[in-house]
KOLTORZA-404545 format. One record per residue (C-alpha): x, y, z; residue number from 1; residue in three letters. Coordinates in Angstrom, 1 decimal, m for minus. Example, Ala and Ser with C-alpha at 12.3 -4.5 7.8 and 13.67 -1.06 7.14 Angstrom:
2
DOPA / x / y / z / resi / resn
DOPA / 12.3 / m4.5 / 7.8 / 1 / ALA
DOPA / 13.7 / m1.1 / 7.1 / 2 / SER
END
This chain:
417
DOPA / x / y / z / resi / resn
DOPA / 20.8 / 6.6 / m11.7 / 1 / MET
DOPA / 19.1 / 8.3 / m8.8 / 2 / LYS
DOPA / 20.1 / 7.0 / m5.4 / 3 / LYS
DOPA / 19.2 / 8.1 / m1.7 / 4 / ILE
DOPA / 22.3 / 9.0 / 0.3 / 5 / VAL
DOPA / 21.9 / 9.2 / 4.1 / 6 / ILE
DOPA / 24.5 / 10.3 / 6.8 / 7 / ASN
DOPA / 23.2 / 8.6 / 9.9 / 8 / GLY
DOPA / 23.1 / 9.5 / 13.5 / 9 / GLY
DOPA / 20.9 / 12.7 / 13.5 / 10 / ASN
DOPA / 18.3 / 13.2 / 16.0 / 11 / THR
DOPA / 14.7 / 14.1 / 14.4 / 12 / LEU
DOPA / 12.7 / 16.8 / 15.9 / 13 / THR
DOPA / 9.6 / 18.5 / 14.5 / 14 / GLY
DOPA / 6.5 / 17.3 / 12.7 / 15 / THR
DOPA / 5.9 / 15.0 / 9.9 / 16 / ILE
DOPA / 2.4 / 15.1 / 8.1 / 17 / ASN
DOPA / 1.1 / 11.7 / 6.8 / 18 / ILE
DOPA / m0.1 / 11.7 / 3.2 / 19 / SER
DOPA / m3.2 / 10.0 / 1.7 / 20 / GLY
DOPA / m3.0 / 6.3 / 1.7 / 21 / ALA
DOPA / m1.3 / 4.8 / m1.4 / 22 / LYS
DOPA / m3.4 / 1.4 / m1.0 / 23 / ASN
DOPA / m6.5 / 3.4 / m1.1 / 24 / SER
DOPA / m6.0 / 6.0 / m4.0 / 25 / VAL
DOPA / m4.7 / 3.3 / m6.3 / 26 / VAL
DOPA / m8.3 / 1.8 / m6.3 / 27 / ALA
DOPA / m10.2 / 5.1 / m5.8 / 28 / LEU
DOPA / m8.8 / 6.3 / m9.3 / 29 / ILE
DOPA / m10.2 / 3.2 / m11.2 / 30 / PRO
DOPA / m13.2 / 3.3 / m9.3 / 31 / ALA
DOPA / m13.9 / 6.9 / m10.7 / 32 / ALA
DOPA / m14.4 / 5.5 / m14.2 / 33 / ILE
DOPA / m17.5 / 3.6 / m13.3 / 34 / LEU
DOPA / m19.5 / 6.9 / m13.9 / 35 / THR
DOPA / m19.7 / 9.3 / m16.8 / 36 / SER
DOPA / m19.8 / 12.0 / m14.5 / 37 / GLU
DOPA / m17.1 / 13.9 / m12.5 / 38 / THR
DOPA / m15.4 / 12.3 / m9.4 / 39 / VAL
DOPA / m13.3 / 14.2 / m7.0 / 40 / LYS
DOPA / m10.7 / 12.7 / m4.7 / 41 / ILE
DOPA / m9.0 / 14.8 / m2.0 / 42 / SER
DOPA / m5.8 / 14.0 / 0.0 / 43 / ASN
DOPA / m4.3 / 12.4 / m3.1 / 44 / VAL
DOPA / m0.5 / 11.6 / m2.6 / 45 / PRO
DOPA / 1.7 / 12.3 / m5.4 / 46 / ASN
DOPA / 3.5 / 9.1 / m6.1 / 47 / LEU
DOPA / 4.7 / 7.3 / m9.3 / 48 / SER
DOPA / 1.9 / 4.8 / m8.7 / 49 / ASP
DOPA / m0.6 / 7.7 / m9.0 / 50 / THR
DOPA / 1.0 / 9.2 / m12.1 / 51 / GLU
DOPA / 0.9 / 5.7 / m13.9 / 52 / ASN
DOPA / m2.8 / 5.4 / m13.1 / 53 / LEU
DOPA / m3.4 / 8.7 / m14.5 / 54 / LYS
DOPA / m1.7 / 7.8 / m17.6 / 55 / LYS
DOPA / m4.1 / 4.8 / m17.9 / 56 / ILE
DOPA / m7.0 / 7.0 / m17.6 / 57 / ILE
DOPA / m5.7 / 9.4 / m20.3 / 58 / ASN
DOPA / m5.0 / 6.6 / m22.6 / 59 / LEU
DOPA / m8.6 / 5.5 / m22.2 / 60 / LEU
DOPA / m9.8 / 9.1 / m23.1 / 61 / GLY
DOPA / m10.7 / 10.2 / m19.5 / 62 / GLY
DOPA / m9.8 / 13.9 / m18.6 / 63 / GLN
DOPA / m7.9 / 14.6 / m15.3 / 64 / ILE
DOPA / m7.2 / 17.7 / m13.4 / 65 / GLU
DOPA / m4.6 / 17.6 / m10.7 / 66 / PHE
DOPA / m3.7 / 20.2 / m8.1 / 67 / SER
DOPA / m1.7 / 19.6 / m5.1 / 68 / PRO
DOPA / m3.7 / 16.9 / m3.1 / 69 / GLY
DOPA / m6.7 / 17.0 / m5.4 / 70 / ASN
DOPA / m7.6 / 15.0 / m8.3 / 71 / LEU
DOPA / m10.7 / 15.5 / m10.5 / 72 / GLN
DOPA / m11.7 / 12.7 / m13.1 / 73 / ILE
DOPA / m14.1 / 13.2 / m16.0 / 74 / ASP
DOPA / m14.9 / 9.9 / m17.7 / 75 / SER
DOPA / m17.7 / 11.2 / m19.9 / 76 / SER
DOPA / m15.6 / 10.5 / m23.2 / 77 / LYS
DOPA / m14.0 / 7.3 / m21.8 / 78 / LEU
DOPA / m13.2 / 4.7 / m24.4 / 79 / GLN
DOPA / m12.8 / 1.0 / m23.6 / 80 / ASN
DOPA / m9.4 / 0.5 / m25.1 / 81 / SER
DOPA / m6.8 / m2.2 / m24.5 / 82 / ALA
DOPA / m4.4 / m1.3 / m21.7 / 83 / ILE
DOPA / m0.8 / m1.9 / m23.0 / 84 / PRO
DOPA / 1.8 / m4.0 / m21.1 / 85 / GLU
DOPA / 4.1 / m1.0 / m20.7 / 86 / GLU
DOPA / 1.6 / 0.5 / m18.5 / 87 / LEU
DOPA / 0.1 / m2.3 / m16.8 / 88 / SER
DOPA / 3.4 / m3.6 / m15.7 / 89 / GLU
DOPA / 4.5 / m0.6 / m13.9 / 90 / LYS
DOPA / 2.2 / m1.3 / m10.9 / 91 / LEU
DOPA / 0.1 / m3.9 / m9.2 / 92 / ARG
DOPA / m2.9 / m1.8 / m8.9 / 93 / ALA
DOPA / m3.4 / m1.7 / m12.7 / 94 / SER
DOPA / m5.4 / m4.7 / m12.3 / 95 / TYR
DOPA / m8.2 / m2.7 / m10.8 / 96 / TYR
DOPA / m9.2 / m1.6 / m14.2 / 97 / PHE
DOPA / m10.3 / m5.1 / m14.8 / 98 / MET
DOPA / m13.2 / m4.7 / m12.3 / 99 / GLY
DOPA / m13.9 / m1.1 / m13.3 / 100 / ALA
DOPA / m14.0 / m1.6 / m17.1 / 101 / LEU
DOPA / m15.9 / m4.9 / m16.6 / 102 / LEU
DOPA / m18.4 / m3.1 / m14.5 / 103 / GLY
DOPA / m18.9 / m0.3 / m17.0 / 104 / ARG
DOPA / m18.3 / m1.8 / m20.4 / 105 / PHE
DOPA / m18.5 / m5.7 / m19.8 / 106 / HIS
DOPA / m15.1 / m6.2 / m21.7 / 107 / HIS
DOPA / m11.6 / m5.7 / m20.7 / 108 / VAL
DOPA / m8.2 / m6.2 / m22.5 / 109 / GLU
DOPA / m5.3 / m5.9 / m20.0 / 110 / ILE
DOPA / m1.8 / m7.4 / m19.5 / 111 / PHE
DOPA / m0.7 / m9.2 / m16.2 / 112 / PHE
DOPA / 0.0 / m6.5 / m13.7 / 113 / PRO
DOPA / 3.5 / m5.4 / m12.2 / 114 / GLY
DOPA / 4.5 / m4.2 / m8.9 / 115 / GLY
DOPA / 7.1 / m5.3 / m6.3 / 116 / CYS
DOPA / 8.4 / m8.8 / m6.6 / 117 / LYS
DOPA / 7.9 / m10.1 / m3.1 / 118 / ILE
DOPA / 6.8 / m13.6 / m4.1 / 119 / GLY
DOPA / 4.1 / m15.3 / m6.1 / 120 / SER
DOPA / 1.2 / m12.8 / m6.6 / 121 / ARG
DOPA / m1.6 / m14.8 / m8.7 / 122 / PRO
DOPA / m4.8 / m13.2 / m9.6 / 123 / ILE
DOPA / m6.6 / m16.5 / m9.7 / 124 / ASP
DOPA / m9.2 / m15.2 / m7.0 / 125 / LEU
DOPA / m10.0 / m12.3 / m9.2 / 126 / HIS
DOPA / m10.5 / m14.3 / m12.2 / 127 / ILE
DOPA / m12.5 / m16.9 / m10.5 / 128 / LYS
DOPA / m14.8 / m14.4 / m9.0 / 129 / SER
DOPA / m15.3 / m12.6 / m12.4 / 130 / PHE
DOPA / m16.1 / m16.0 / m13.9 / 131 / GLU
DOPA / m18.9 / m16.6 / m11.3 / 132 / LYS
DOPA / m20.5 / m13.2 / m12.2 / 133 / MET
DOPA / m20.8 / m14.4 / m15.7 / 134 / GLY
DOPA / m17.4 / m13.5 / m17.3 / 135 / THR
DOPA / m15.6 / m15.4 / m20.0 / 136 / THR
DOPA / m11.9 / m15.0 / m19.4 / 137 / VAL
DOPA / m9.2 / m15.8 / m22.1 / 138 / LYS
DOPA / m5.4 / m15.7 / m21.5 / 139 / LYS
DOPA / m3.1 / m15.3 / m24.5 / 140 / ILE
DOPA / 0.4 / m15.2 / m23.3 / 141 / ASN
DOPA / 0.6 / m12.4 / m20.9 / 142 / ASN
DOPA / m2.8 / m10.8 / m21.9 / 143 / LYS
DOPA / m6.3 / m11.3 / m20.4 / 144 / TYR
DOPA / m9.4 / m10.7 / m22.4 / 145 / ILE
DOPA / m12.5 / m10.5 / m20.3 / 146 / LEU
DOPA / m16.1 / m10.6 / m21.7 / 147 / ASP
DOPA / m19.4 / m10.4 / m19.7 / 148 / ALA
DOPA / m22.4 / m9.9 / m22.0 / 149 / PRO
DOPA / m24.5 / m10.2 / m18.8 / 150 / ILE
DOPA / m22.7 / m9.3 / m15.7 / 151 / LEU
DOPA / m24.8 / m10.7 / m12.7 / 152 / HIS
DOPA / m24.4 / m11.0 / m9.1 / 153 / GLY
DOPA / m23.0 / m14.1 / m7.3 / 154 / ALA
DOPA / m22.2 / m15.5 / m3.9 / 155 / ASN
DOPA / m18.3 / m15.5 / m3.8 / 156 / ILE
DOPA / m16.3 / m17.4 / m1.1 / 157 / ASP
DOPA / m12.8 / m16.2 / m1.1 / 158 / LEU
DOPA / m10.4 / m18.9 / 0.2 / 159 / ARG
DOPA / m8.0 / m16.0 / 1.4 / 160 / PHE
DOPA / m9.1 / m12.4 / 2.4 / 161 / PRO
DOPA / m7.4 / m10.8 / m0.5 / 162 / SER
DOPA / m7.5 / m7.0 / m0.7 / 163 / VAL
DOPA / m7.0 / m6.9 / m4.5 / 164 / GLY
DOPA / m9.8 / m9.6 / m5.1 / 165 / ALA
DOPA / m12.1 / m7.9 / m2.6 / 166 / THR
DOPA / m11.7 / m4.5 / m4.4 / 167 / VAL
DOPA / m12.0 / m5.8 / m8.0 / 168 / ASN
DOPA / m15.3 / m7.6 / m6.9 / 169 / ILE
DOPA / m16.6 / m4.4 / m5.6 / 170 / LEU
DOPA / m15.8 / m2.6 / m8.9 / 171 / LEU
DOPA / m17.3 / m5.2 / m11.0 / 172 / ALA
DOPA / m20.4 / m5.8 / m8.9 / 173 / SER
DOPA / m21.9 / m2.5 / m8.3 / 174 / VAL
DOPA / m23.3 / m2.1 / m11.5 / 175 / LEU
DOPA / m24.0 / m5.8 / m12.0 / 176 / ALA
DOPA / m27.6 / m7.4 / m12.1 / 177 / GLU
DOPA / m28.6 / m8.7 / m8.8 / 178 / GLY
DOPA / m26.8 / m9.1 / m5.5 / 179 / THR
DOPA / m23.2 / m10.0 / m4.9 / 180 / THR
DOPA / m22.0 / m11.4 / m1.5 / 181 / THR
DOPA / m18.3 / m11.6 / m0.6 / 182 / ILE
DOPA / m17.8 / m14.0 / 2.1 / 183 / ASN
DOPA / m14.2 / m13.8 / 3.8 / 184 / ASN
DOPA / m13.8 / m10.4 / 2.4 / 185 / ALA
DOPA / m10.7 / m8.3 / 3.3 / 186 / ALA
DOPA / m11.3 / m6.0 / 6.2 / 187 / ARG
DOPA / m8.6 / m3.4 / 5.7 / 188 / GLU
DOPA / m9.5 / 0.3 / 6.3 / 189 / PRO
DOPA / m8.8 / 0.8 / 2.5 / 190 / GLU
DOPA / m11.7 / m1.4 / 1.6 / 191 / ILE
DOPA / m14.0 / 0.8 / 3.6 / 192 / VAL
DOPA / m12.6 / 4.1 / 2.0 / 193 / ASN
DOPA / m13.3 / 2.5 / m1.4 / 194 / ILE
DOPA / m16.7 / 1.4 / m0.5 / 195 / ALA
DOPA / m17.3 / 4.9 / 0.9 / 196 / GLU
DOPA / m16.7 / 6.4 / m2.5 / 197 / LEU
DOPA / m18.8 / 3.9 / m4.5 / 198 / LEU
DOPA / m21.7 / 4.5 / m2.1 / 199 / ASN
DOPA / m21.2 / 8.3 / m2.6 / 200 / ASN
DOPA / m21.6 / 7.5 / m6.4 / 201 / MET
DOPA / m24.9 / 5.8 / m5.8 / 202 / GLY
DOPA / m23.8 / 2.1 / m5.2 / 203 / ALA
DOPA / m25.5 / 0.0 / m2.5 / 204 / ASN
DOPA / m22.8 / m1.6 / m0.5 / 205 / ILE
DOPA / m23.0 / m2.8 / 3.1 / 206 / SER
DOPA / m20.5 / m4.6 / 5.4 / 207 / GLY
DOPA / m17.3 / m3.0 / 4.2 / 208 / ALA
DOPA / m14.7 / m3.6 / 7.0 / 209 / GLY
DOPA / m16.3 / m6.9 / 7.9 / 210 / THR
DOPA / m15.8 / m10.5 / 6.9 / 211 / LYS
DOPA / m19.2 / m10.2 / 4.6 / 212 / THR
DOPA / m19.9 / m7.6 / 2.1 / 213 / ILE
DOPA / m23.1 / m7.4 / 0.4 / 214 / ILE
DOPA / m23.3 / m5.4 / m2.9 / 215 / ILE
DOPA / m26.8 / m4.8 / m4.4 / 216 / LYS
DOPA / m26.3 / m3.8 / m8.1 / 217 / GLY
DOPA / m27.6 / m0.5 / m9.4 / 218 / VAL
DOPA / m28.4 / 0.8 / m12.9 / 219 / LYS
DOPA / m26.1 / 3.7 / m13.0 / 220 / THR
DOPA / m23.6 / 5.6 / m10.8 / 221 / LEU
DOPA / m23.1 / 9.3 / m10.5 / 222 / HIS
DOPA / m20.3 / 12.0 / m9.8 / 223 / GLY
DOPA / m19.2 / 12.1 / m6.0 / 224 / ALA
DOPA / m16.4 / 13.2 / m3.8 / 225 / THR
DOPA / m14.3 / 11.3 / m1.4 / 226 / VAL
DOPA / m11.4 / 12.1 / 0.9 / 227 / ASN
DOPA / m8.5 / 9.6 / 0.9 / 228 / THR
DOPA / m7.8 / 8.2 / 4.4 / 229 / ILE
DOPA / m4.4 / 8.8 / 5.7 / 230 / SER
DOPA / m1.6 / 6.2 / 5.0 / 231 / ASP
DOPA / m1.3 / 3.8 / 8.0 / 232 / ARG
DOPA / 1.8 / 2.2 / 6.4 / 233 / ILE
DOPA / 3.6 / 5.5 / 5.9 / 234 / GLU
DOPA / 2.5 / 6.6 / 9.3 / 235 / ALA
DOPA / 3.9 / 3.3 / 10.8 / 236 / GLY
DOPA / 7.1 / 3.6 / 9.0 / 237 / THR
DOPA / 7.7 / 7.2 / 10.5 / 238 / TYR
DOPA / 6.6 / 6.0 / 14.1 / 239 / ILE
DOPA / 9.4 / 3.3 / 14.0 / 240 / MET
DOPA / 11.9 / 6.1 / 12.8 / 241 / ILE
DOPA / 10.7 / 8.2 / 15.8 / 242 / GLY
DOPA / 11.2 / 5.4 / 18.2 / 243 / ALA
DOPA / 14.8 / 5.1 / 17.0 / 244 / LEU
DOPA / 16.1 / 8.7 / 16.4 / 245 / VAL
DOPA / 13.2 / 11.0 / 17.6 / 246 / GLY
DOPA / 13.1 / 13.7 / 20.1 / 247 / LYS
DOPA / 9.6 / 14.9 / 20.5 / 248 / ASN
DOPA / 8.9 / 13.9 / 16.9 / 249 / LEU
DOPA / 5.3 / 14.3 / 16.1 / 250 / VAL
DOPA / 3.8 / 12.0 / 13.4 / 251 / ILE
DOPA / 0.6 / 13.9 / 12.4 / 252 / LYS
DOPA / m2.6 / 13.2 / 10.5 / 253 / ASN
DOPA / m2.7 / 9.5 / 11.7 / 254 / ILE
DOPA / m5.8 / 7.4 / 12.6 / 255 / ILE
DOPA / m4.7 / 5.5 / 15.7 / 256 / PRO
DOPA / m7.4 / 2.9 / 15.3 / 257 / GLU
DOPA / m5.7 / 1.7 / 12.0 / 258 / HIS
DOPA / m2.5 / 1.2 / 13.7 / 259 / LEU
DOPA / m3.6 / m0.7 / 16.7 / 260 / LYS
DOPA / m1.5 / m3.8 / 16.1 / 261 / SER
DOPA / 1.7 / m1.7 / 15.6 / 262 / LEU
DOPA / 1.2 / 0.5 / 18.7 / 263 / ILE
DOPA / 0.4 / m2.7 / 20.7 / 264 / THR
DOPA / 3.8 / m4.2 / 19.8 / 265 / LEU
DOPA / 5.6 / m0.8 / 20.4 / 266 / LEU
DOPA / 4.1 / m0.7 / 23.9 / 267 / LYS
DOPA / 5.5 / m4.1 / 24.6 / 268 / LYS
DOPA / 8.7 / m2.9 / 23.4 / 269 / MET
DOPA / 8.9 / m0.1 / 25.9 / 270 / GLY
DOPA / 8.8 / 2.8 / 23.4 / 271 / ILE
DOPA / 8.3 / 6.4 / 24.6 / 272 / ASP
DOPA / 5.1 / 7.7 / 22.8 / 273 / MET
DOPA / 2.3 / 10.1 / 23.4 / 274 / ASP
DOPA / m0.8 / 9.3 / 21.5 / 275 / ILE
DOPA / m3.5 / 11.8 / 20.7 / 276 / SER
DOPA / m6.7 / 11.5 / 18.4 / 277 / SER
DOPA / m4.7 / 12.2 / 15.2 / 278 / ASP
DOPA / m1.1 / 12.3 / 16.1 / 279 / SER
DOPA / 1.7 / 10.5 / 18.1 / 280 / ILE
DOPA / 4.8 / 12.1 / 19.6 / 281 / MET
DOPA / 7.8 / 9.7 / 20.0 / 282 / LEU
DOPA / 11.3 / 9.9 / 21.7 / 283 / ASN
DOPA / 14.2 / 7.6 / 21.0 / 284 / LYS
DOPA / 13.9 / 4.8 / 23.5 / 285 / THR
DOPA / 17.4 / 3.5 / 24.7 / 286 / ASP
DOPA / 16.4 / m0.1 / 25.8 / 287 / ILE
DOPA / 14.0 / m1.8 / 23.6 / 288 / LEU
DOPA / 12.4 / m5.0 / 24.8 / 289 / ASN
DOPA / 12.5 / m8.0 / 22.2 / 290 / PRO
DOPA / 9.2 / m9.1 / 20.6 / 291 / VAL
DOPA / 8.0 / m11.7 / 18.3 / 292 / ASN
DOPA / 6.1 / m10.4 / 15.0 / 293 / VAL
DOPA / 4.0 / m12.5 / 12.8 / 294 / LYS
DOPA / 2.4 / m10.6 / 9.9 / 295 / THR
DOPA / m1.4 / m11.4 / 9.2 / 296 / GLU
DOPA / m4.3 / m9.9 / 7.4 / 297 / VAL
DOPA / m6.0 / m7.0 / 8.9 / 298 / TYR
DOPA / m6.5 / m6.4 / 11.9 / 299 / PRO
DOPA / m3.3 / m8.4 / 12.6 / 300 / GLY
DOPA / 0.2 / m6.9 / 12.1 / 301 / PHE
DOPA / 0.4 / m5.6 / 8.4 / 302 / PRO
DOPA / 2.7 / m7.3 / 5.9 / 303 / THR
DOPA / 3.9 / m4.0 / 4.7 / 304 / ASP
DOPA / 5.3 / m2.9 / 8.0 / 305 / LEU
DOPA / 7.1 / m6.3 / 8.6 / 306 / GLY
DOPA / 10.2 / m5.1 / 6.8 / 307 / GLN
DOPA / 10.5 / m1.6 / 8.7 / 308 / PRO
DOPA / 9.8 / m3.4 / 11.8 / 309 / MET
DOPA / 12.7 / m5.9 / 11.1 / 310 / SER
DOPA / 15.1 / m2.8 / 11.6 / 311 / VAL
DOPA / 13.6 / m1.9 / 14.8 / 312 / LEU
DOPA / 14.2 / m5.5 / 16.1 / 313 / MET
DOPA / 17.9 / m5.0 / 15.2 / 314 / THR
DOPA / 18.1 / m2.7 / 18.1 / 315 / GLN
DOPA / 16.1 / m4.5 / 20.8 / 316 / SER
DOPA / 17.9 / m6.0 / 23.7 / 317 / HIS
DOPA / 17.6 / m9.7 / 23.1 / 318 / GLY
DOPA / 16.4 / m12.1 / 20.4 / 319 / LYS
DOPA / 13.3 / m11.5 / 18.2 / 320 / CYS
DOPA / 11.5 / m13.8 / 16.0 / 321 / LYS
DOPA / 10.0 / m12.6 / 12.8 / 322 / PHE
DOPA / 7.6 / m14.5 / 10.5 / 323 / GLU
DOPA / 6.1 / m13.4 / 7.2 / 324 / GLU
DOPA / 2.9 / m15.2 / 6.4 / 325 / THR
DOPA / 1.5 / m13.3 / 3.3 / 326 / ILE
DOPA / 4.1 / m13.3 / 0.9 / 327 / TYR
DOPA / 6.9 / m15.8 / 0.6 / 328 / GLU
DOPA / 9.7 / m13.4 / m0.6 / 329 / LYS
DOPA / 9.6 / m10.5 / 1.5 / 330 / ARG
DOPA / 13.1 / m10.9 / 3.2 / 331 / THR
DOPA / 15.1 / m9.3 / 0.3 / 332 / GLY
DOPA / 16.4 / m6.5 / 2.6 / 333 / HIS
DOPA / 17.8 / m9.0 / 5.2 / 334 / PHE
DOPA / 21.1 / m9.6 / 3.3 / 335 / SER
DOPA / 21.5 / m5.8 / 3.1 / 336 / GLU
DOPA / 20.9 / m5.3 / 6.8 / 337 / LEU
DOPA / 23.5 / m8.1 / 7.5 / 338 / VAL
DOPA / 25.8 / m6.1 / 5.4 / 339 / LYS
DOPA / 25.3 / m3.1 / 7.4 / 340 / MET
DOPA / 26.2 / m5.2 / 10.6 / 341 / GLY
DOPA / 22.8 / m6.7 / 11.6 / 342 / ALA
DOPA / 22.7 / m10.0 / 13.4 / 343 / ASN
DOPA / 20.0 / m11.8 / 11.4 / 344 / ILE
DOPA / 19.5 / m15.7 / 10.6 / 345 / LYS
DOPA / 16.7 / m15.9 / 8.1 / 346 / TYR
DOPA / 14.9 / m17.9 / 5.5 / 347 / THR
DOPA / 12.4 / m16.6 / 2.8 / 348 / ASP
DOPA / 9.7 / m16.3 / 5.5 / 349 / THR
DOPA / 11.2 / m16.4 / 8.9 / 350 / LYS
DOPA / 14.0 / m14.7 / 10.8 / 351 / ALA
DOPA / 15.9 / m14.5 / 14.1 / 352 / GLU
DOPA / 17.0 / m11.1 / 14.9 / 353 / ILE
DOPA / 19.5 / m10.5 / 17.8 / 354 / GLU
DOPA / 20.3 / m6.9 / 19.0 / 355 / GLY
DOPA / 21.2 / m4.5 / 19.8 / 356 / PRO
DOPA / 23.7 / m4.2 / 17.0 / 357 / THR
DOPA / 25.4 / m1.0 / 15.7 / 358 / LYS
DOPA / 24.8 / m0.7 / 12.0 / 359 / LEU
DOPA / 27.4 / 1.0 / 9.8 / 360 / LYS
DOPA / 26.7 / 2.8 / 6.5 / 361 / GLY
DOPA / 26.9 / 0.6 / 3.3 / 362 / GLU
DOPA / 26.1 / 0.8 / m0.3 / 363 / ILE
DOPA / 22.7 / m1.2 / m0.5 / 364 / VAL
DOPA / 20.0 / m1.9 / m2.9 / 365 / SER
DOPA / 16.0 / m1.7 / m2.4 / 366 / ALA
DOPA / 14.4 / m5.1 / m3.6 / 367 / SER
DOPA / 11.0 / m3.7 / m3.3 / 368 / ASP
DOPA / 8.9 / m0.7 / m1.7 / 369 / LEU
DOPA / 8.9 / m1.8 / 1.9 / 370 / ARG
DOPA / 12.3 / m3.1 / 1.7 / 371 / ALA
DOPA / 13.5 / 0.3 / 0.6 / 372 / GLY
DOPA / 11.7 / 2.0 / 3.5 / 373 / ALA
DOPA / 13.6 / m0.4 / 5.8 / 374 / ALA
DOPA / 16.9 / 0.5 / 4.4 / 375 / LEU
DOPA / 16.1 / 4.2 / 5.0 / 376 / ILE
DOPA / 15.5 / 3.4 / 8.6 / 377 / ILE
DOPA / 18.6 / 1.5 / 8.9 / 378 / ALA
DOPA / 20.6 / 4.3 / 7.1 / 379 / GLY
DOPA / 19.2 / 6.9 / 9.6 / 380 / LEU
DOPA / 20.5 / 4.9 / 12.5 / 381 / ILE
DOPA / 23.8 / 3.8 / 11.1 / 382 / ALA
DOPA / 27.2 / 5.3 / 11.7 / 383 / ASN
DOPA / 28.4 / 6.8 / 8.4 / 384 / GLY
DOPA / 27.0 / 7.2 / 4.8 / 385 / LYS
DOPA / 24.6 / 4.7 / 3.5 / 386 / THR
DOPA / 23.8 / 4.8 / m0.3 / 387 / LYS
DOPA / 20.6 / 3.2 / m1.5 / 388 / ILE
DOPA / 19.9 / 2.2 / m5.2 / 389 / SER
DOPA / 16.7 / 1.1 / m6.8 / 390 / ASN
DOPA / 14.8 / 4.1 / m5.2 / 391 / ILE
DOPA / 12.1 / 4.0 / m7.6 / 392 / GLU
DOPA / 10.5 / 1.3 / m5.5 / 393 / TYR
DOPA / 10.5 / 3.8 / m2.6 / 394 / ILE
DOPA / 9.1 / 6.6 / m4.5 / 395 / LEU
DOPA / 6.1 / 4.4 / m5.6 / 396 / ARG
DOPA / 4.9 / 4.5 / m1.9 / 397 / GLY
DOPA / 6.2 / 7.3 / 0.1 / 398 / TYR
DOPA / 5.3 / 10.8 / m1.0 / 399 / GLU
DOPA / 8.3 / 13.3 / m0.5 / 400 / ASP
DOPA / 10.0 / 11.0 / 1.8 / 401 / ILE
DOPA / 13.3 / 12.9 / 1.4 / 402 / VAL
DOPA / 11.8 / 16.3 / 2.0 / 403 / GLU
DOPA / 9.7 / 15.0 / 5.0 / 404 / LYS
DOPA / 12.9 / 13.7 / 6.8 / 405 / LEU
DOPA / 15.1 / 16.6 / 5.8 / 406 / SER
DOPA / 12.7 / 18.9 / 7.4 / 407 / ASN
DOPA / 12.9 / 17.2 / 10.8 / 408 / VAL
DOPA / 16.6 / 17.1 / 10.8 / 409 / GLY
DOPA / 17.8 / 14.0 / 8.8 / 410 / ALA
DOPA / 20.9 / 14.3 / 6.6 / 411 / ASP
DOPA / 19.3 / 12.7 / 3.4 / 412 / ILE
DOPA / 19.2 / 13.6 / m0.1 / 413 / GLU
DOPA / 18.6 / 12.2 / m3.7 / 414 / ILE
DOPA / 21.6 / 12.3 / m6.0 / 415 / ILE
DOPA / 22.4 / 11.4 / m9.4 / 416 / ASP
DOPA / 25.1 / 8.6 / m9.5 / 417 / ASP
END
């Protein structure tokens, strides 16, 4: 079993380049099958999630060429086959093939998606939206069968601005008859990136990045290119590392506007940073002011950065309050941080974190992707050796994380244990 081993306490100096956004590319790849022509995606991160999406496209008969950072998808010979459970359960984003295959073929057979176990993650908003567009949905055990002889536009009101539902509606509606309006749509930058590709392919989408998105259906889509935006969650993770152990540590290829909620909090904490148009330089800040953090939908503080932020809070001088409002089980890392010496009182969604506390290296386990990132941060600041298991979660969302940290001075490696 592979594990990440960290000998903590090193100062990190140099430059870390941020990869393309995982949460964009996992939707850009399924979007590419909406046309029979070639789609080219650049700035593609090499992640296990990316690999599993490529396997699904190959299973469906699509052709993929991959060179470092670049993906070329030819769906001219794509067949609408059932997507087996062993592939769909490997990642949450497999459900984007629902919208893409429904849009192109009007029929989908797929099993319930997998992903991190961070609480209840129903897809009822997706299903209800498809039904409004004329789709009949059958569920047999864990398998969904969707049929839409005539896929038409609809006025869809989301009770929650779900990223997944917003993307799936976009994918299904671009080739539907008539106009689809998404009210209370997700506004994340990744939504804008996905709409950019679809519009480049000939779709008619307006309002992406706002609460109301309007999609006017078109007859066909054509080949196109798109550049994956930089990963704001990866950037935020390394930024927090720089605040704890950096010395002129530069986080490069960022979009500061996408990180506004994080940067605002870091300023309140008194963190030493120098922000430019596409990078941020950080130095370890000895006295961190306590802050309260509540995760929210974009543009609020992102749920995906809540777990890494909780490690930063263990080093603040005073009591911090943390509240998770998106997922009800995103605190699996707290027990591991307590084992390492953190002073945390917590429930499934709330915590009081008092610092600063000296963390010590321990044998710990990642319960999900961002919990794993939090444990890496903890290991970097801990005294002694930290050994992290279940690292497959981490490798789903952070390209070359061990290499990137090693290159700036961290004592970190992957071992077989």
